[in-house]
C-alpha positions in Angstrom: 66.6 114.2 159.1 68.3 110.7 159.6 65.1 107.6 159.6 65.7 104.5 162.3 66.5 101.9 160.5 67.0 98.8 162.4 68.9 96.3 159.9 70.7 92.8 159.8 74.0 91.5 160.0 75.5 89.8 157.5 78.4 86.8 158.7 79.5 85.2 155.8 81.9 82.2 156.5 81.8 81.6 159.9 82.4 77.9 160.7 79.4 77.3 162.9 75.9 78.7 163.3 75.1 81.5 166.0 72.3 79.6 168.2 71.6 75.4 167.7 68.8 75.3 166.1 68.1 73.3 163.6 66.4 75.5 160.4 64.0 73.9 158.5 63.3 75.6 155.1 60.0 76.4 153.3 59.5 74.0 150.3 59.2 77.2 147.3 63.1 79.2 149.0 64.3 80.8 146.3 68.5 79.9 145.3 69.0 83.1 144.4 66.7 86.5 145.8 67.4 90.1 144.4 66.9 93.2 147.3 64.1 95.7 145.8 62.5 98.8 147.9 60.2 98.7 150.7 61.4 94.5 151.2 62.1 95.0 155.0 64.6 91.6 156.3 61.1 89.9 158.8 59.8 89.3 155.3 63.0 88.4 153.4 63.6 85.9 155.5 60.1 84.6 155.8 60.9 84.4 152.4 62.9 81.1 153.2 62.3 80.2 156.9 58.3 80.0 158.8 60.1 80.8 161.1 61.4 84.7 160.6 62.9 85.3 163.7 64.9 82.7 163.3 66.9 84.2 161.2 70.4 85.0 163.4 71.0 81.4 162.6 70.5 81.3 158.5 72.7 84.6 158.4 75.7 82.2 160.7 75.4 85.0 163.0 77.7 85.2 166.0 75.9 87.0 169.1 78.4 89.8 168.4 76.9 91.0 165.5 73.4 90.9 166.8 74.3 93.6 168.8 76.6 95.2 166.2 74.3 94.3 163.2 75.9 95.8 159.4 73.7 96.6 155.8 72.2 95.0 152.9 70.3 97.4 150.0 68.2 97.2 147.3 70.2 94.9 144.4 71.9 93.3 146.9 71.3 89.6 145.7 71.7 86.7 148.1 72.7 83.6 147.7 71.1 80.0 149.3 74.1 77.9 150.3 74.5 74.7 152.4 77.1 74.3 155.3 77.3 70.9 157.1 73.7 70.3 155.8 72.3 73.0 157.5 70.7 76.1 154.9 72.5 79.8 154.9 72.1 83.4 153.1 74.9 84.9 151.8 75.7 87.8 150.0 76.6 88.5 147.0 77.2 92.4 145.3 78.1 93.6 141.6 79.0 90.0 140.4 82.5 89.6 142.3 81.1 86.8 144.3 80.4 86.3 148.0 82.1 89.2 149.9 82.1 90.2 153.5 80.5 93.1 154.5 81.7 95.9 155.3 81.1 96.7 159.3 81.4 100.8 158.3 78.0 102.8 157.8 77.4 104.1 154.6 75.7 107.5 156.0 75.1 108.2 153.0 73.1 105.7 152.0 70.9 104.9 155.7 67.5 106.4 153.7 67.7 103.4 151.4 68.9 100.4 153.6 66.8 97.7 154.2 64.6 98.0 157.5 64.6 94.7 159.5 60.8 95.7 160.3 58.8 98.2 158.8 60.4 101.8 160.5 57.3 103.8 159.7 55.9 101.7 162.0 57.8 102.2 164.8 59.3 105.1 164.3 57.4 108.3 166.2 57.8 106.0 169.3 61.8 105.7 169.6 61.5 109.8 169.5 59.6 109.7 172.8 60.0 108.9 176.1 56.4 107.3 176.1 57.0 105.5 179.7 58.0 107.9 183.0 58.5 108.1 186.5 55.4 110.6 187.8 57.4 111.7 190.3 60.0 113.1 187.7 57.2 114.1 185.2 55.8 116.0 188.2 58.8 118.0 188.3 59.4 118.9 185.1 59.4 122.0 183.4 55.5 123.4 182.3 53.6 125.3 180.0 52.2 128.3 182.3 50.5 130.6 179.0 49.9 132.0 175.5 48.5 134.0 173.6 45.0 136.2 174.7 45.1 134.1 177.5 43.6 131.1 175.7 44.3 126.8 177.5 45.0 125.4 174.1 47.7 126.3 171.5 48.3 126.0 167.8 51.5 125.6 165.4 53.3 128.8 165.5 51.7 130.6 168.5 53.8 131.9 171.7 53.9 129.9 175.2 55.4 130.8 178.0 57.0 128.3 179.6 58.9 128.1 184.1 61.6 126.0 184.7 63.4 125.5 181.0 67.3 126.0 181.8 68.2 125.5 178.3 67.6 126.2 174.8 66.8 123.7 172.1 63.9 121.6 171.3 60.9 120.8 173.4 58.3 118.4 173.7 55.3 118.3 175.3 53.2 115.6 177.3 50.6 115.4 179.8 50.8 112.4 182.4 48.1 109.7 180.9 47.4 106.1 182.5 49.1 104.3 184.9 50.6 101.4 183.5 50.2 98.4 186.5 51.2 95.2 186.7 47.9 92.9 186.1 49.8 90.4 188.6 51.4 92.1 191.1 49.3 95.9 190.9 52.3 97.0 191.4 52.5 100.6 189.3 55.1 99.8 186.0 55.0 103.7 185.4 53.0 106.3 183.3 52.1 106.5 180.1 52.2 109.9 178.7 51.0 111.2 175.8 52.7 113.4 173.2 51.0 117.0 172.1 53.7 118.5 169.6 57.1 120.3 169.8 58.3 123.9 170.6 61.3 125.5 170.6 63.0 128.1 173.3 62.9 131.9 171.9 64.9 133.4 175.0 65.5 131.8 178.4 64.1 134.0 181.8 64.9 133.8 184.8 61.6 133.1 185.7 60.0 132.4 182.8 60.9 131.1 179.8 59.6 132.1 175.7 59.0 129.5 173.5 56.8 128.9 169.9 55.0 125.7 169.2 57.0 124.1 165.6 53.9 121.4 165.7 51.3 120.0 167.1 51.0 115.7 166.9 47.6 116.0 169.5 46.9 119.3 171.9 49.0 121.5 173.9 47.2 122.6 176.8 48.2 124.9 179.8 50.0 123.1 182.5 51.2 120.6 179.6 54.5 119.4 180.9 57.8 119.4 178.6 60.9 117.2 178.1 63.8 117.5 175.8 63.6 116.5 173.1 66.2 113.5 173.5 69.1 113.7 169.7 67.6 111.3 167.3 69.1 108.0 166.5 70.4 105.8 164.5 68.7 102.0 165.8 69.7 99.0 165.0 69.3 95.4 165.8 68.5 92.3 165.0 65.5 89.9 165.8 66.1 87.1 168.4 64.7 84.7 170.9 65.8 86.5 174.8 68.6 85.0 176.6 66.5 84.2 179.2 63.1 82.6 180.0 60.1 85.2 179.4 56.7 85.0 180.5 54.7 88.4 181.0 51.0 90.4 179.8 50.4 92.4 177.6 49.1 95.3 179.5 48.4 98.2 176.8 47.9 98.8 173.0 48.3 101.7 171.9 45.7 104.9 171.4 43.6 102.1 173.1 42.2 100.0 170.7 40.3 96.3 170.9 41.7 93.6 169.0 45.3 94.8 168.3 46.3 93.1 164.6 49.9 92.8 162.4 51.5 96.2 163.5 49.6 97.3 166.4 52.1 99.1 168.2 52.0 97.4 171.8 53.3 97.5 175.9 54.7 94.4 177.8 54.6 94.0 181.9 59.0 93.2 181.5 61.5 95.6 180.9 65.6 95.5 181.6 65.1 94.1 185.6 64.1 90.9 183.3 67.1 91.2 180.8 64.8 92.3 177.9 66.3 94.3 175.0 65.4 96.0 171.9 65.4 92.4 168.7 63.9 89.8 171.7 61.2 88.0 169.4 58.1 86.8 171.8 54.8 84.3 171.4 51.9 85.4 172.0 49.5 83.5 173.6 46.1 84.0 174.3 44.3 82.3 176.8 41.8 79.0 176.7 37.8 79.9 176.9 35.6 78.9 179.6 33.3 76.0 178.0 30.0 74.5 179.6 29.8 70.8 179.0 27.2 68.4 180.1 28.4 65.1 181.3 27.1 61.8 181.3 25.2 61.8 184.5 23.9 64.9 183.1 25.5 67.3 185.5 27.3 70.4 184.1 30.6 71.3 184.1 32.7 74.4 183.5 36.0 73.5 181.7 39.0 75.4 180.0 39.5 75.5 177.1 44.3 74.9 175.8 45.0 78.3 175.4 46.9 78.6 171.6 49.7 80.8 170.6 48.1 83.8 168.5 51.0 85.9 166.6 54.9 86.8 167.5 55.5 90.6 168.7 58.7 92.4 167.8 60.6 93.9 171.2 61.7 97.5 169.8 61.7 99.9 173.0 62.9 98.7 176.4 62.0 100.7 179.7 63.1 99.5 183.0 60.1 98.0 184.2 58.0 97.8 181.2 59.2 97.0 176.5 57.5 98.2 174.0 56.5 96.0 170.5 55.6 96.0 167.5 53.1 92.5 166.6 54.5 91.1 163.4 51.7 88.3 163.1 48.8 87.3 164.5 46.2 84.4 163.5 43.6 86.2 165.4 42.9 89.5 167.4 45.6 90.0 170.6 44.4 91.8 173.7 45.4 93.2 176.9 45.5 90.4 179.6 46.8 88.2 176.3 50.3 86.0 177.5 53.6 86.2 176.3 56.2 84.4 176.4 60.7 83.1 174.6 59.4 81.4 171.6 58.6 77.5 171.5 60.7 75.0 169.0 59.3 75.7 166.2 
């Protein structure tokens, strides 16, 4: 199965950087670095910058290259140089000096390409709907029966459905919690719970016969069915949003309280706010109230200032919400924490 790999574009020879940020290198930034298996591009850029999300400037990328990245692989050698006084990373391959990467994807080597962020942390979330419209979901095909009049089923079981009109692989879901905007109280959609996978064996007019190929959670009578999406080869590069963003974390995957690095979160901003895959946002924790005693002996409640506690990488965008992976965290991250366009750092 082709893995969903997120990759970085390498653009060499451009006269000007794509972004106007002035970059400050770490004091111990290497002049040459050989890419090894297990590297991520976020991690590699972190060897050079305190703000890894600014790497489009470090790689001298333009907007088109951010949208349509190229590839690097274990064994490639990265070289640090300066152009007009600004640091730049370029690629050296096979002792041939700096070369420009071909825009062609090496399909045979996809599994070896260096990912932008830990691919395994988000791969399951790329293949599932996650957020659905309640009305449309209620009209989707559903499971109606299984073996021996059971209501819960396992791998290999024969099950029956109503409403399927297309053969192939389907995914099993049930409605989870609503995603509510904390400010406007708008229902942004429903986060559905994934149960497993089924394959159609026979299409009948009223009843369809299937068998369960895998179980991830629980598969029950009345669960809904959504056609399994085609596998996608995803590539994008972290960057600051084109428009100012200010929102909140409204859900943490699996309901974990106190998310940390590599946790998946949901924010209340999506395509309608011009969010896109690859956007990087800062996470801010609101300051806590503190009661102090004034010089006159009277008590007063003050609000401590908020602090930046991490960065989140947006990897999947729906109409009204987006999913992101926490890449950095100096404190626990919770529902209600603020996300916003990163400030200059």
